[in-house]
C-alpha positions in Angstrom: 29.0 68.9 23.7 30.1 65.4 24.9 31.1 65.0 28.2 34.7 63.9 28.2 35.2 59.8 28.6 37.5 58.7 31.4 40.5 57.7 30.0 40.6 53.5 29.6 41.6 50.7 31.8 43.7 47.8 30.7 42.6 44.9 32.5 44.1 44.4 35.8 46.1 40.4 36.2 46.7 39.3 39.8 50.8 39.2 40.3 52.3 36.3 39.2 54.0 34.0 40.9 57.2 33.4 41.3 58.4 30.2 40.0 58.4 27.3 42.6 61.8 25.9 43.7 62.4 22.1 44.0 62.1 20.5 47.1 65.4 21.3 49.6 68.1 18.6 49.0 69.8 19.6 52.6 67.9 17.1 54.4 68.8 14.2 52.2 72.2 15.3 52.2 72.9 15.1 55.6 71.4 12.1 56.0 73.7 10.5 53.8 76.8 12.6 55.2 75.6 10.8 58.2 76.0 7.7 57.3 79.1 8.6 55.5 80.2 9.6 58.5 79.4 6.4 60.6 81.3 4.9 58.1 83.9 6.6 58.2 84.5 6.3 62.0 83.7 2.4 62.1 86.6 2.1 59.0 89.3 4.5 60.9 88.7 2.8 64.5 88.7 -0.5 63.1 92.1 -0.2 61.9 93.4 1.1 64.5 92.5 -2.1 66.8 95.5 -3.1 67.9 96.0 -6.5 69.4 96.3 -7.1 72.8 99.2 -5.4 74.4 101.5 -7.6 77.0 102.8 -4.4 78.8 103.1 -0.5 78.3 105.6 0.3 75.1 109.0 1.7 76.4 111.1 4.2 74.7 114.9 3.3 74.6 116.3 6.4 76.2 120.3 6.0 75.6 121.6 8.5 73.1 124.0 5.9 71.7 121.3 3.3 70.5 120.4 5.4 67.1 119.7 1.7 64.8 118.2 -1.0 67.1 118.6 -3.6 64.6 118.1 -7.0 67.0 116.7 -8.0 70.0 117.0 -11.1 72.5 115.1 -11.5 75.6 118.1 -12.6 78.8 117.1 -15.5 81.2 119.2 -14.8 83.6 117.8 -10.8 84.3 114.3 -10.6 84.5 112.7 -8.5 81.4 116.2 -6.8 79.9 116.8 -7.6 76.6 120.2 -7.4 74.2 120.4 -5.2 71.4 122.8 -3.6 69.1 123.1 -0.8 66.5 123.0 -1.9 63.1 126.2 -0.6 61.3 129.5 2.2 61.8 129.2 1.5 66.0 131.5 -0.5 67.1 131.2 -4.7 68.7 129.2 -3.2 71.4 125.9 -5.0 73.4 123.5 -3.3 75.0 121.6 -4.5 78.1 118.3 -2.3 78.1 115.6 -2.3 81.0 112.4 -3.6 79.6 110.4 -1.4 82.1 112.4 2.2 81.7 113.9 1.5 78.1 116.9 2.5 80.1 120.8 0.4 79.4 121.7 -1.5 82.1 125.4 -2.5 80.8 127.3 -2.2 77.8 129.7 -4.6 76.5 132.2 -4.7 74.5 133.1 -7.6 72.2 137.1 -8.8 72.0 138.7 -10.9 69.5 137.1 -10.3 66.5 137.9 -8.3 63.5 135.8 -4.4 62.9 132.4 -5.3 62.4 130.6 -4.4 58.8 127.2 -4.6 59.3 125.7 -6.2 62.5 121.8 -7.5 61.7 121.1 -9.6 64.9 121.2 -11.1 68.2 119.9 -14.3 69.5 120.3 -16.7 72.7 120.7 -20.0 72.7 121.5 -22.8 75.0 123.4 -22.0 78.1 122.9 -18.3 77.6 125.3 -17.8 75.1 124.7 -15.0 73.0 125.0 -15.3 69.4 125.5 -11.7 67.4 125.2 -12.0 63.0 127.5 -9.7 61.4 125.2 -10.9 58.3 123.7 -7.4 56.5 125.4 -7.3 53.1 123.6 -3.6 51.3 126.3 -3.7 48.9 124.0 -6.9 46.8 125.6 -9.5 47.6 129.4 -8.2 47.6 130.8 -10.1 50.8 131.9 -13.7 49.8 131.5 -14.2 53.7 129.5 -12.8 56.4 130.2 -13.4 60.3 128.9 -14.8 63.3 130.4 -14.5 66.9 129.5 -15.8 70.2 130.0 -14.8 73.7 128.6 -15.7 77.1 125.8 -13.5 78.4 127.4 -11.7 81.5 125.8 -13.2 84.5 126.0 -9.8 86.2 124.7 -6.4 84.0 127.4 -3.8 84.1 129.9 -2.4 81.4 132.5 -5.1 80.5 134.8 -6.6 77.8 134.0 -10.1 77.0 135.8 -12.5 75.0 134.3 -13.5 71.8 134.3 -16.1 68.9 133.8 -15.7 66.0 132.6 -17.8 63.1 132.9 -17.6 59.2 129.6 -18.3 57.2 128.8 -18.8 53.6 125.4 -19.7 52.4 125.8 -22.5 49.6 123.8 -21.3 47.0 125.9 -17.6 47.1 125.9 -14.3 48.5 123.3 -12.1 50.0 121.8 -10.0 52.2 120.2 -11.0 55.4 118.7 -9.6 58.8 117.4 -12.4 60.8 119.6 -14.4 63.4 117.8 -17.2 65.6 119.4 -20.1 67.9 117.0 -23.2 68.3 117.2 -22.9 72.2 116.7 -27.1 72.0 119.5 -28.4 69.6 121.4 -25.0 69.9 122.1 -25.1 65.9 121.6 -21.5 64.2 119.6 -20.3 61.4 119.6 -17.7 59.5 117.0 -16.0 56.9 117.9 -13.7 54.1 116.1 -10.8 52.6 113.6 -11.4 49.6 115.4 -10.6 46.9 116.5 -12.6 43.7 113.5 -15.5 44.3 112.7 -15.0 47.3 113.7 -15.2 50.5 114.7 -18.5 52.3 115.3 -19.7 55.8 119.1 -21.3 56.3 120.4 -24.0 58.8 123.6 -23.7 59.8 126.0 -27.1 60.7 125.1 -28.9 63.9 128.0 -27.0 66.1 130.0 -23.8 64.1 133.7 -24.4 63.7 136.6 -22.0 63.7 139.1 -23.8 62.1 137.0 -24.0 58.2 134.1 -22.2 56.9 130.4 -22.9 57.9 127.9 -23.4 54.8 124.7 -22.9 55.4 122.3 -25.3 53.4 118.7 -23.8 52.5 116.2 -25.4 54.0 112.5 -23.9 52.9 111.4 -20.9 50.6 109.9 -18.0 52.9 107.8 -15.5 50.9 108.5 -12.6 53.1 111.1 -10.0 53.4 112.3 -10.4 56.1 113.7 -8.1 58.4 113.9 -10.5 61.5 113.1 -13.4 63.4 112.8 -15.3 66.6 112.0 -18.6 68.3 109.6 -19.0 70.3 111.4 -20.4 74.1 110.0 -24.3 73.2 111.6 -23.9 70.0 108.0 -25.2 68.5 107.4 -21.9 66.6 109.2 -19.8 64.5 107.8 -16.1 64.1 109.2 -13.8 60.9 108.6 -9.8 60.8 108.7 -7.1 57.8 108.9 -3.6 58.1 104.6 -4.2 57.4 104.0 -7.5 58.4 105.1 -10.9 59.4 104.2 -14.6 59.3 104.0 -17.5 62.3 105.5 -21.2 61.5 106.0 -24.4 63.4 108.8 -25.5 63.8 109.1 -29.1 63.8 112.1 -30.7 63.0 114.1 -28.5 61.6 111.5 -27.4 59.2 108.8 -24.8 58.8 105.4 -25.1 58.2 103.7 -21.8 57.9 100.4 -21.2 60.2 98.8 -18.0 59.4 99.8 -14.0 59.7 101.6 -12.4 63.0 100.5 -8.7 63.0 103.2 -6.6 63.5 103.2 -2.6 65.1 103.4 0.2 62.7 107.0 1.7 63.1 109.5 3.8 61.6 111.9 0.9 60.3 110.7 -2.2 62.7 114.2 -4.4 62.3 114.3 -6.4 65.5 112.1 -8.6 67.1 111.6 -11.1 70.2 109.6 -13.9 72.5 109.6 -12.7 76.2 111.7 -15.2 78.1 108.5 -17.0 79.5 107.3 -17.1 76.1 103.7 -15.1 76.9 104.9 -11.7 74.6 106.7 -11.0 71.7 108.6 -7.8 71.8 109.2 -5.9 68.3 111.9 -2.8 68.2 112.7 -0.2 65.3 115.8 1.5 64.7 116.0 5.2 65.5 116.7 7.6 68.0 114.3 7.1 70.9 112.7 3.9 69.2 110.0 2.3 71.1 110.0 -1.6 71.9 106.3 -2.5 71.4 105.1 -5.9 73.4 102.1 -7.8 72.1 100.7 -11.1 73.6 101.5 -14.0 72.1 99.8 -17.8 72.1 101.5 -21.2 71.4 105.2 -19.9 72.7 105.5 -22.2 75.2 108.1 -21.3 78.7 111.4 -22.7 78.3 111.2 -24.5 81.8 114.2 -26.2 82.3 116.2 -25.2 79.3 119.0 -22.1 79.5 118.3 -20.5 76.0 115.6 -18.3 75.4 115.7 -19.1 71.4 114.9 -15.2 70.9 115.9 -13.6 68.0 116.8 -10.2 66.2 116.1 -7.6 64.0 108.9 -3.0 64.2 102.1 -6.1 66.8 100.8 -9.4 67.2 99.7 -11.9 69.2 101.8 -14.7 67.4 99.2 -17.0 66.9 98.8 -16.5 63.7 94.8 -17.5 63.7 93.1 -14.6 61.5 90.8 -13.5 63.7 89.2 -9.9 63.9 92.3 -8.5 66.3 94.8 -10.0 63.3 94.7 -7.2 60.8 98.1 -6.9 59.2 99.1 -3.2 59.3 98.7 -2.7 55.4 95.1 -3.4 55.6 94.5 -1.1 58.1 96.3 1.6 56.2 94.0 1.1 53.3 91.1 1.2 55.7 93.1 4.2 57.2 92.7 6.0 53.9 89.5 4.5 52.4 88.3 6.5 55.7 90.1 10.0 54.8 88.3 9.8 51.6 84.7 8.9 52.9 85.7 12.0 54.8 86.6 14.3 52.0 83.5 13.1 50.1 81.1 14.1 53.0 83.0 17.9 53.5 82.3 18.4 50.1 78.4 17.4 50.3 78.3 19.4 53.5 79.7 22.7 51.5 77.4 22.2 48.2 74.4 24.6 48.3 71.4 23.7 45.9 71.6 25.9 42.8 69.4 28.4 42.7 66.9 27.9 39.5 
């Protein structure tokens, strides 16, 4: 009898090793994420680096001022600014304290018609206030517009003051405008139209305005900007113009502007006003809206009008006034683009961080 053979066994093999995984990409992703985060931080901080402020911003506290559309710095009253509403308000000017934002006096203009669309105020020689009822949102439907003139009161208190009314036409037909400026040396009145149907332009009034005849404003120079306000420096050598998101500086000589660089303008809800301070050391920017703000920016080259009675300030949204294109001279459009780029980088960073390596 044969001995039983033990059951045969198949040769055994060591257990198979699991397939190897590719090296983790986590460190590389984290390095890239860190680099992108740094780039986003740099872009965002650069976009929000404003020019130097001459003083802290101020909020207008008067609930009646809801559409501040013009600014003019007083020369008789320290750190006081005249402003007014856009439309549907009445013949009123408000004296605002530049430190507190409170209204110190309200002037009622007497002897004029019903204002239609008041857009600007400026202080000329002899401490005469000029108010520009020059807006025309109907696309050039007004055959003429109005300019009012009244003396700036020596004492700040509520008062009713007689004003002179002038009728104004443009030599090349009706147009919308929001910037009126009185030159601090010559007293000539200038208006800048908005950029529409061929571009904005600077218009000069007669040497002296007349109540007995139509005052025709002549086209002086084209302006490549959607202008919401403008101002002469106190010495009359500079002209600054603003729009909602930018601005331009000009040298002003013999009644003609020569472009001299960009003017940075603060981002505001609806920036429609600006003026030089009385000493020319800063430009003040204003905006429409209830509880709107006044923003100061240092200015260069404006000069003090010592010995001159007019501020040369204009009516009506940060710059140093010099027009130089240094690091601090970045316009808001560029800032918005840079912030947008920073946001895009952050979103890409988030996507990199949440993505996990796929298992094989």
